[in-house]
C-alpha positions in Angstrom: 0.0 0.0 0.0 1.2 3.5 -0.9 0.1 6.4 1.2 0.6 10.2 1.0 0.5 12.1 4.3 0.0 15.8 3.8 0.9 18.7 6.2 1.4 22.4 5.8 4.8 23.1 7.3 8.3 21.6 8.0 8.4 23.3 11.3 7.4 22.1 14.8 3.6 22.3 15.4 1.4 19.6 16.8 0.0 18.4 13.5 3.4 18.3 12.0 4.8 16.3 14.9 1.8 13.9 14.5 2.4 13.5 10.8 6.1 12.5 11.1 5.6 10.1 14.0 2.6 8.5 12.2 4.6 8.2 8.9 7.6 6.6 10.6 5.3 4.1 12.5 3.5 3.2 9.3 6.7 2.7 7.4 7.9 0.4 10.2 4.8 -1.7 9.6 5.5 -2.1 5.9 3.5 0.8 4.4 5.1 2.9 1.6 4.7 6.4 2.9 5.4 9.8 1.3 5.1 13.0 3.3 4.2 16.1 1.3 4.6 19.5 2.8 5.3 23.2 2.0 9.0 24.1 2.3 8.6 27.7 3.5 11.5 30.1 3.5 13.8 27.7 1.6 13.2 24.7 3.9 14.1 21.4 2.2 13.6 19.2 5.2 11.7 19.0 8.4 12.7 20.4 11.8 14.1 17.0 12.7 15.6 14.0 10.8 13.0 11.7 9.4 13.4 7.9 9.1 14.9 7.2 5.6 12.1 4.7 5.1 9.8 7.7 4.7 10.0 9.8 1.5 9.8 13.5 2.1 8.6 16.0 -0.6 9.1 19.6 0.6 7.5 21.8 -2.1 9.3 25.1 -2.4 7.1 28.0 -1.0 8.6 31.4 -0.9 5.7 33.7 -0.3 6.4 36.8 1.8 2.8 38.1 1.5 1.9 39.7 4.9 -1.8 39.2 4.2 -2.8 36.0 5.9 -5.8 35.3 3.6 -3.7 35.6 0.4 -0.9 33.5 1.9 -3.4 30.7 2.8 -4.8 30.7 -0.7 -1.3 30.7 -2.2 -0.3 27.8 0.1 -3.2 25.7 -1.1 -2.5 26.5 -4.7 1.2 25.6 -4.6 0.7 22.3 -2.7 -2.2 21.3 -5.0 -0.1 22.0 -8.2 2.7 19.8 -6.9 0.4 16.9 -5.8 -1.9 16.8 -8.8 0.5 15.1 -11.3 1.2 12.2 -8.9 -2.1 11.9 -7.0 -3.2 8.7 -8.8 0.0 6.9 -7.6 -1.4 6.7 -4.0 -3.9 4.2 -2.6 -4.8 6.7 0.1 -4.2 10.5 0.5 -4.4 11.6 4.1 -4.3 15.3 5.0 -3.6 16.6 8.6 -4.8 20.2 8.4 -7.2 22.4 6.5 -4.5 23.8 4.1 -3.3 20.5 2.9 -6.8 19.1 2.8 -7.9 22.0 0.5 -4.9 21.3 -1.7 -5.8 17.7 -2.0 -9.5 18.5 -2.7 -8.3 20.4 -5.8 -7.0 17.1 -7.2 -8.9 14.0 -8.4 -9.7 11.3 -5.8 -11.1 10.7 -2.3 -9.5 12.3 0.7 -9.1 11.2 4.3 -8.6 14.1 6.7 -7.6 14.2 10.4 -9.5 16.9 12.3 -7.2 17.5 15.3 -9.5 20.2 16.6 -12.2 22.6 15.4 -11.1 26.3 15.1 -13.0 29.6 15.0 -11.3 31.8 12.5 -12.1 35.4 11.4 -10.1 35.7 8.3 -12.6 34.8 5.5 -10.1 32.7 3.5 -9.3 30.7 6.7 -13.0 30.3 7.5 -13.7 28.8 4.1 -10.6 26.6 4.3 -11.6 25.2 7.6 -15.2 24.6 6.6 -14.4 22.8 3.3 -11.8 20.7 5.0 -14.4 19.3 7.4 -17.4 19.0 5.1 -15.9 17.7 1.8 -13.3 14.9 2.5 -14.7 11.4 1.9 -13.6 10.2 5.4 -12.6 11.9 8.7 -10.5 10.9 11.6 -10.3 12.6 15.0 -7.7 12.0 17.7 -10.2 12.1 20.6 -13.9 11.2 21.2 -14.5 14.8 22.4 -13.5 16.3 19.0 -15.4 13.6 17.2 -18.5 14.6 19.1 -18.0 18.3 18.1 -17.7 17.3 14.5 -20.9 15.2 14.7 -22.8 18.0 16.4 -21.5 20.8 14.3 -21.3 19.1 10.9 -23.4 16.0 11.1 -20.4 13.8 10.2 -19.1 10.7 11.9 -15.4 10.4 12.3 -13.2 7.5 13.1 -11.4 8.0 16.4 -7.7 7.1 16.5 -5.8 8.5 19.4 -2.3 10.0 19.0 0.8 8.2 20.1 3.3 9.6 22.5 7.1 9.3 22.3 7.0 8.5 25.9 10.4 6.7 26.1 12.1 9.7 24.7 10.7 12.1 27.3 11.1 9.6 30.1 14.8 9.2 29.3 15.1 13.0 29.5 14.3 12.9 33.2 17.7 11.2 33.6 19.6 13.5 31.2 21.3 15.4 34.0 23.7 17.3 31.7 20.9 18.4 29.4 18.7 19.5 32.3 21.6 21.3 34.0 22.2 23.3 30.8 18.6 24.6 30.9 18.7 25.1 34.7 21.8 27.3 34.4 20.2 29.3 31.7 16.7 29.7 33.0 16.8 29.0 36.7 13.5 27.5 38.1 10.7 27.8 35.5 7.3 26.8 34.4 7.2 26.0 30.7 4.5 26.7 28.1 4.9 24.8 24.8 3.3 26.3 21.7 4.1 30.0 21.6 2.1 33.1 22.5 -1.2 32.9 20.7 -5.0 33.1 21.5 -5.7 29.3 21.3 -2.9 28.5 23.7 -4.5 30.7 26.4 -1.3 32.8 26.8 -3.0 35.8 28.4 -4.6 33.6 31.0 -1.3 32.1 31.7 0.3 35.5 32.2 -2.4 36.5 34.7 -2.1 33.2 36.5 1.7 33.6 36.7 1.4 37.0 38.2 -0.6 35.5 41.0 1.7 32.5 41.4 4.8 34.7 41.5 3.7 36.3 44.8 4.6 33.0 46.6 7.4 32.0 44.2 9.3 35.2 43.4 12.2 33.5 41.8 10.1 31.5 39.4 10.4 32.2 35.6 7.8 31.9 32.9 9.2 30.3 29.7 7.6 29.8 26.3 9.0 27.4 23.7 7.7 26.9 20.2 5.4 29.2 18.4 6.0 28.5 14.7 2.8 29.4 12.8 1.5 30.6 9.5 -1.0 32.9 11.2 -0.6 36.5 12.2 -0.8 36.9 16.0 1.1 40.3 16.2 -1.8 42.2 17.7 -2.3 39.5 20.4 1.4 39.4 21.0 1.5 43.2 21.4 -1.3 43.0 24.0 0.5 40.2 25.8 3.7 42.2 26.0 1.9 45.4 27.2 0.2 43.4 30.0 3.5 41.6 30.9 5.2 45.0 31.3 2.3 46.3 33.4 2.6 43.2 35.7 6.4 43.5 35.8 6.9 40.1 34.2 9.7 39.3 31.8 8.9 36.0 30.1 11.7 34.1 28.4 10.5 33.4 24.8 12.7 30.8 23.3 10.9 30.3 20.0 11.3 26.9 18.3 13.8 24.7 20.3 16.1 22.2 18.6 14.4 18.8 18.6 17.2 17.0 20.5 17.2 19.6 23.2 13.4 19.8 23.8 13.0 16.7 26.0 15.5 18.1 28.6 13.9 21.5 28.5 10.5 19.8 29.3 12.0 17.5 32.0 13.7 20.3 33.9 10.5 22.4 34.1 9.0 22.7 37.6 5.5 22.4 36.0 3.9 22.6 32.5 0.7 24.8 32.3 -1.4 23.6 29.4 -4.1 26.2 29.1 -5.3 25.9 25.5 -8.8 27.0 24.8 -9.0 24.4 22.0 -7.2 21.1 21.8 -7.6 17.8 20.0 -5.5 15.6 22.2 -2.9 17.2 24.5 0.4 15.8 23.2 2.7 18.3 24.9 1.0 17.6 28.2 1.5 13.8 27.8 5.2 14.4 26.9 5.6 16.3 30.1 3.9 13.6 32.1 6.2 11.0 30.5 9.2 13.2 31.8 7.7 13.2 35.3 6.7 16.9 35.2 3.5 18.0 36.9 0.8 19.4 34.5 -2.0 21.9 35.0 -4.6 22.0 32.2 -7.6 24.0 31.3 -10.7 22.0 32.2 -11.9 21.0 28.7 -13.8 17.7 27.9 -11.1 16.6 25.5 -8.4 17.0 28.2 -10.4 15.3 30.8 -10.8 12.4 28.3 -7.2 12.1 27.5 -5.4 13.2 30.7 -7.9 12.0 33.3 -6.8 12.5 36.9 -3.1 12.6 36.1 -3.1 16.4 36.0 -4.5 19.4 37.8 -7.2 21.5 36.3 -8.4 25.1 36.3 -10.9 27.3 34.5 -9.5 30.9 35.0 -6.3 32.6 36.1 -7.0 32.3 39.8 -7.7 28.5 39.6 -4.8 28.0 37.3 -2.5 29.8 39.7 -3.9 27.7 42.6 -3.4 24.4 40.8 0.1 25.4 39.8 0.9 26.4 43.4 -0.1 22.9 44.5 1.9 21.3 41.8 5.0 23.3 42.8 4.7 22.8 46.5 3.5 19.2 46.5 4.4 17.6 43.2 2.3 14.5 42.6 3.7 11.0 42.2 4.9 11.0 38.6 4.2 7.3 38.1 0.6 7.7 37.1 1.4 10.3 34.5 4.2 8.1 33.1 2.0 5.1 32.8 -0.7 7.1 31.1 1.7 8.5 28.5 3.2 5.1 27.9 -0.2 3.7 27.1 -0.5 5.8 23.9 1.9 4.4 21.3 2.5 5.4 17.7 2.6 1.7 16.8 -1.0 1.3 17.9 -2.0 4.5 16.1 -0.3 3.2 12.9 -2.0 -0.1 13.1 -5.4 1.5 13.4 -4.7 3.8 10.5 -3.5 0.8 8.4 -6.9 -0.9 9.0 -8.7 2.3 7.9 -6.5 2.7 4.9 -7.3 -0.8 3.8 -11.0 -0.1 4.1 -10.7 3.0 2.0 -8.6 1.3 -0.6 -11.1 -1.5 -1.0 
């Protein structure tokens, strides 16, 4: 069986991480896998090495247009033009986001699309991209029951549920990486770590307010952000965040994308990981932290209750986030429950479930 997995970027975002792990696990099970993506800014490869058993096609995309809507339309057009001539060579084409799904929908043949979570956009081109990518693919996959229920209620469509895997061993090993952790400790001191950048969906403003409350009892604690690669324009939100941080007297450390081989130690050294997203499909970064033995505080969302269960603390607003983080810092929970939970989600199991679905589609 030959499968094309489509994603929109070479850089570290949740959907991209998912695509690469799934591709490698499928290849390990004998599936011929090609990954198609946009190589923005001259990128010819992904942010990390990919198993040579997976073929990578990074389509050149040099589009500096500052207008998000035009950039989205151009992204779709460029990826569609590259995929169209070879589309018939694949038994299954599987898109991981609305941009790559819209690109595939411009070519001939059925499409499988993973809906990681439902978004609420305001840019008209993004709204149209999102809607078409849920309504028009032949089949849908969701990574959690909660998101599948949202898709059923909002769109009247039934999605197959296949949970993500977690690279649990990699993050568990980082707990014992004393040299790597020491490097981050010397640079950052004691810190709480937010993964995913400063943006509305990640609840960054709520985290800032919660940290201001938390800092009263932990004055030496630092707030650190890692990640944040995105196609979207969050400059206005970032400006409001920075103004509020200055008013509160907080100087967050914003690392940007972190080298893949250094990320596990950064996570493992964190005193806690606040996971305050307003929309999520699964909670991969939270599970990676649990695998490393790091306490997690999450926003109380149905999807996070489903996936994370009782292994994390929960809150609903800055005050309750701060209270839960305070408990996690003063009395860290036994990490074993979180480690066992993370280890229960494997990419091998996710790949096997996808192989069964691909076989059904091909037949």
